[in-house]
Z-matrix of the N, CA and C atoms (Angstrom, degrees):
N
C 1 1.455
C 2 1.514 1 111.62
N 3 1.262 2 118.07 1 43.69
C 4 1.447 3 121.06 2 -179.40
C 5 1.527 4 110.10 3 -87.20
N 6 1.316 5 115.09 4 157.82
C 7 1.446 6 120.42 5 173.88
C 8 1.511 7 115.65 6 98.71
N 9 1.316 8 119.13 7 -6.58
C 10 1.455 9 121.27 8 179.84
C 11 1.517 10 111.71 9 -80.84
N 12 1.324 11 114.78 10 165.78
C 13 1.464 12 119.34 11 -179.58
C 14 1.526 13 112.20 12 -62.59
N 15 1.324 14 116.63 13 -25.26
C 16 1.466 15 119.01 14 -179.61
C 17 1.528 16 112.84 15 -76.64
N 18 1.327 17 116.53 16 -10.04
C 19 1.467 18 119.45 17 172.71
C 20 1.528 19 110.43 18 -58.27
N 21 1.330 20 116.51 19 -33.34
C 22 1.467 21 120.43 20 178.71
C 23 1.522 22 110.99 21 -63.13
N 24 1.323 23 116.89 22 -37.45
C 25 1.462 24 120.94 23 175.95
C 26 1.524 25 109.85 24 -66.68
N 27 1.312 26 117.08 25 -44.82
C 28 1.457 27 121.22 26 178.27
C 29 1.521 28 112.35 27 -60.50
N 30 1.322 29 116.27 28 -42.21
C 31 1.470 30 120.95 29 177.88
C 32 1.528 31 110.51 30 -63.34
N 33 1.319 32 116.36 31 -43.21
C 34 1.461 33 120.64 32 178.17
C 35 1.523 34 110.48 33 -60.41
N 36 1.332 35 116.53 34 -48.84
C 37 1.472 36 120.65 35 -179.30
C 38 1.524 37 111.72 36 -62.94
N 39 1.308 38 117.31 37 -38.34
C 40 1.469 39 119.63 38 -177.64
C 41 1.525 40 112.30 39 -66.30
N 42 1.317 41 117.28 40 -20.20
C 43 1.475 42 120.84 41 178.44
C 44 1.529 43 113.11 42 -87.56
N 45 1.323 44 117.10 43 -7.16
C 46 1.464 45 120.64 44 -176.38
C 47 1.528 46 110.95 45 -82.57
N 48 1.326 47 116.20 46 144.46
C 49 1.470 48 120.83 47 177.80
C 50 1.526 49 111.66 48 -98.14
N 51 1.311 50 117.31 49 -20.23
C 52 1.461 51 121.13 50 -179.33
C 53 1.525 52 110.26 51 -70.92
N 54 1.319 53 116.01 52 150.96
C 55 1.461 54 121.48 53 177.92
C 56 1.523 55 112.65 54 -87.87
N 57 1.319 56 116.56 55 -13.61
C 58 1.460 57 122.10 56 177.99
C 59 1.525 58 107.90 57 -130.46
N 60 1.323 59 115.71 58 125.35
C 61 1.462 60 121.91 59 178.71
C 62 1.529 61 107.34 60 -124.36
N 63 1.321 62 116.51 61 127.21
C 64 1.463 63 121.69 62 -179.79
C 65 1.527 64 108.63 63 -114.35
N 66 1.325 65 115.32 64 127.23
C 67 1.461 66 121.96 65 179.11
C 68 1.511 67 110.65 66 -124.70
N 69 1.314 68 115.84 67 142.20
C 70 1.453 69 120.74 68 161.27
C 71 1.527 70 105.14 69 -79.62
N 72 1.310 71 116.52 70 150.23
C 73 1.459 72 119.68 71 -178.20
C 74 1.529 73 111.31 72 -55.84
N 75 1.333 74 117.13 73 -38.63
C 76 1.468 75 119.05 74 -178.94
C 77 1.525 76 112.73 75 -67.75
N 78 1.326 77 117.75 76 -24.68
C 79 1.468 78 120.47 77 175.08
C 80 1.528 79 110.40 78 -68.62
N 81 1.321 80 116.32 79 -37.44
C 82 1.471 81 119.95 80 176.09
C 83 1.526 82 109.65 81 -65.52
N 84 1.322 83 116.55 82 -39.78
C 85 1.461 84 120.14 83 178.23
C 86 1.528 85 110.93 84 -60.21
N 87 1.311 86 117.59 85 -37.45
C 88 1.465 87 120.65 86 177.68
C 89 1.524 88 110.67 87 -66.34
N 90 1.319 89 117.08 88 -39.58
C 91 1.462 90 121.13 89 -179.77
C 92 1.524 91 110.95 90 -65.84
N 93 1.336 92 116.95 91 -44.00
C 94 1.459 93 120.03 92 -176.43
C 95 1.531 94 112.84 93 -86.49
N 96 1.332 95 116.81 94 -11.03
C 97 1.455 96 120.67 95 178.65
C 98 1.519 97 113.64 96 69.49
N 99 1.333 98 115.64 97 30.11
C 100 1.455 99 120.57 98 -176.61
C 101 1.524 100 109.30 99 -160.71
N 102 1.315 101 115.94 100 160.29
C 103 1.461 102 120.07 101 176.48
C 104 1.521 103 110.64 102 -76.06
N 105 1.323 104 115.45 103 145.00
C 106 1.458 105 120.62 104 171.39
C 107 1.519 106 108.28 105 -76.76
N 108 1.316 107 117.89 106 152.68
C 109 1.464 108 119.38 107 179.05
C 110 1.529 109 111.40 108 -70.61
N 111 1.316 110 118.17 109 156.20
C 112 1.469 111 121.46 110 179.40
C 113 1.537 112 113.12 111 -57.94
N 114 1.312 113 117.63 112 -24.77
C 115 1.468 114 121.12 113 -177.70
C 116 1.523 115 113.77 114 -65.57
N 117 1.336 116 118.44 115 -13.60
C 118 1.476 117 119.58 116 179.70
C 119 1.523 118 111.96 117 -66.14
N 120 1.321 119 117.02 118 -18.53
C 121 1.469 120 120.50 119 -178.23
C 122 1.528 121 112.64 120 -100.09
N 123 1.325 122 117.10 121 8.38
C 124 1.465 123 120.95 122 -178.70
C 125 1.523 124 109.61 123 -117.80
N 126 1.332 125 118.20 124 104.49
C 127 1.471 126 120.90 125 -175.59
C 128 1.525 127 113.92 126 -58.24
N 129 1.316 128 117.91 127 -30.22
C 130 1.464 129 120.06 128 -177.09
C 131 1.529 130 112.80 129 -69.31
N 132 1.314 131 117.49 130 -16.84
C 133 1.462 132 121.26 131 -178.08
C 134 1.534 133 111.18 132 -78.00
N 135 1.313 134 117.01 133 -32.75
C 136 1.464 135 120.22 134 179.46
C 137 1.518 136 114.32 135 79.01
N 138 1.310 137 117.35 136 24.79
C 139 1.466 138 120.97 137 -178.40
C 140 1.524 139 111.54 138 -59.00
N 141 1.315 140 117.14 139 -33.32
C 142 1.457 141 121.81 140 -177.14
C 143 1.532 142 113.41 141 -89.12
N 144 1.308 143 118.39 142 9.99
C 145 1.467 144 121.35 143 179.70
C 146 1.529 145 110.30 144 -64.18
N 147 1.315 146 116.38 145 140.31
C 148 1.467 147 122.10 146 179.65
C 149 1.526 148 109.74 147 -85.51
N 150 1.314 149 115.92 148 105.64
C 151 1.461 150 120.52 149 177.04
C 152 1.520 151 109.18 150 -156.79
N 153 1.314 152 116.43 151 150.58
C 154 1.463 153 120.44 152 175.08
C 155 1.528 154 110.44 153 -96.70
N 156 1.319 155 118.34 154 -4.18
C 157 1.457 156 121.81 155 -174.82
C 158 1.518 157 111.65 156 -83.87
N 159 1.298 158 117.01 157 114.07
C 160 1.462 159 123.42 158 169.02
C 161 1.525 160 115.33 159 52.91
N 162 1.290 161 118.30 160 21.27
C 163 1.462 162 120.68 161 177.28
C 164 1.515 163 107.51 162 -127.71
N 165 1.275 164 116.09 163 100.25
C 166 1.460 165 120.71 164 -176.33
C 167 1.511 166 111.71 165 -55.36
N 168 1.347 167 117.51 166 -42.26
C 169 1.459 168 119.72 167 -175.77
C 170 1.522 169 111.98 168 -64.85
N 171 1.314 170 118.90 169 -47.53
C 172 1.464 171 120.01 170 -177.65
C 173 1.521 172 111.59 171 -72.26
N 174 1.317 173 117.23 172 -31.54
C 175 1.464 174 119.93 173 175.65
C 176 1.526 175 109.51 174 -57.24
N 177 1.323 176 116.51 175 -38.97
C 178 1.465 177 120.88 176 -177.40
C 179 1.520 178 111.56 177 -61.75
N 180 1.334 179 118.75 178 -48.00
C 181 1.466 180 118.70 179 -177.97
C 182 1.517 181 112.60 180 -79.72
N 183 1.322 182 118.25 181 -34.37
C 184 1.474 183 120.13 182 177.95
C 185 1.525 184 109.76 183 -65.79
N 186 1.317 185 117.21 184 -42.87
C 187 1.458 186 121.82 185 179.39
C 188 1.529 187 111.37 186 -64.79
N 189 1.334 188 117.27 187 -26.92
C 190 1.466 189 121.72 188 178.15
C 191 1.531 190 111.45 189 -84.30
N 192 1.343 191 117.63 190 0.66
C 193 1.460 192 121.30 191 176.79
C 194 1.519 193 114.88 192 93.14
N 195 1.322 194 117.33 193 15.61
C 196 1.457 195 121.40 194 -177.80
C 197 1.522 196 111.43 195 -115.68
N 198 1.323 197 114.82 196 161.57
C 199 1.456 198 122.35 197 169.51
C 200 1.518 199 106.74 198 -135.76
N 201 1.304 200 115.97 199 162.98
C 202 1.461 201 120.25 200 178.27
C 203 1.525 202 107.94 201 -80.37
N 204 1.323 203 115.33 202 118.88
C 205 1.457 204 120.54 203 178.19
C 206 1.518 205 111.50 204 -82.74
N 207 1.330 206 116.35 205 -41.44
C 208 1.458 207 120.82 206 178.80
C 209 1.517 208 109.58 207 -163.14
N 210 1.324 209 114.19 208 158.14
C 211 1.461 210 121.60 209 175.82
C 212 1.518 211 107.60 210 -134.10
N 213 1.320 212 116.43 211 127.97
C 214 1.461 213 121.70 212 172.75
C 215 1.524 214 105.90 213 -103.38
N 216 1.327 215 115.17 214 103.04
C 217 1.458 216 121.06 215 -175.43
C 218 1.523 217 112.63 216 -72.16
N 219 1.316 218 117.65 217 -22.74
C 220 1.470 219 121.49 218 178.65
C 221 1.532 220 110.24 219 -79.33
N 222 1.332 221 116.12 220 -50.70
C 223 1.466 222 120.71 221 -179.25
C 224 1.521 223 112.90 222 -81.46
N 225 1.350 224 116.42 223 -9.19
C 226 1.467 225 122.83 224 179.86
C 227 1.527 226 110.68 225 60.07
N 228 1.340 227 114.09 226 57.21
C 229 1.471 228 122.18 227 -179.94
C 230 1.520 229 108.73 228 -130.86
N 231 1.328 230 116.29 229 136.91
C 232 1.459 231 121.21 230 175.05
C 233 1.531 232 108.31 231 -123.12
N 234 1.322 233 115.30 232 141.16
C 235 1.462 234 121.91 233 176.97
C 236 1.508 235 108.51 234 -113.80
N 237 1.323 236 116.43 235 123.11
C 238 1.460 237 122.62 236 174.87
C 239 1.524 238 108.77 237 -101.47
N 240 1.322 239 116.58 238 139.99
C 241 1.470 240 120.89 239 177.87
C 242 1.521 241 109.62 240 -129.80
N 243 1.323 242 115.48 241 153.29
C 244 1.479 243 120.39 242 175.18
C 245 1.496 244 108.83 243 -84.87
C-alpha cells in the first residue's frame, strides 16, 4: 500500500524518537497536505483502527511502528504510541 498521501504521515512518524506522539487532526492535515475525511470524527466508523489491511491511513502508522493510543473526537486529537 505504498504511494498514498498517508505515506507522508508514516514517514513523519518513522523519524520520531518519542514513544508517544500527540497530534491535532489539523496537524496531520498539514503533514499529508490534504484534508482528513469527515469520518475521522465519528468513533463508530473505526477510521483510527490499527490494521494493515486495506486501510492506507492505518498502514502508514502501523508500518512506522505506532498504534493509536487514544482519540479525542471532541477536541480532534489523536495519540500515537509505540
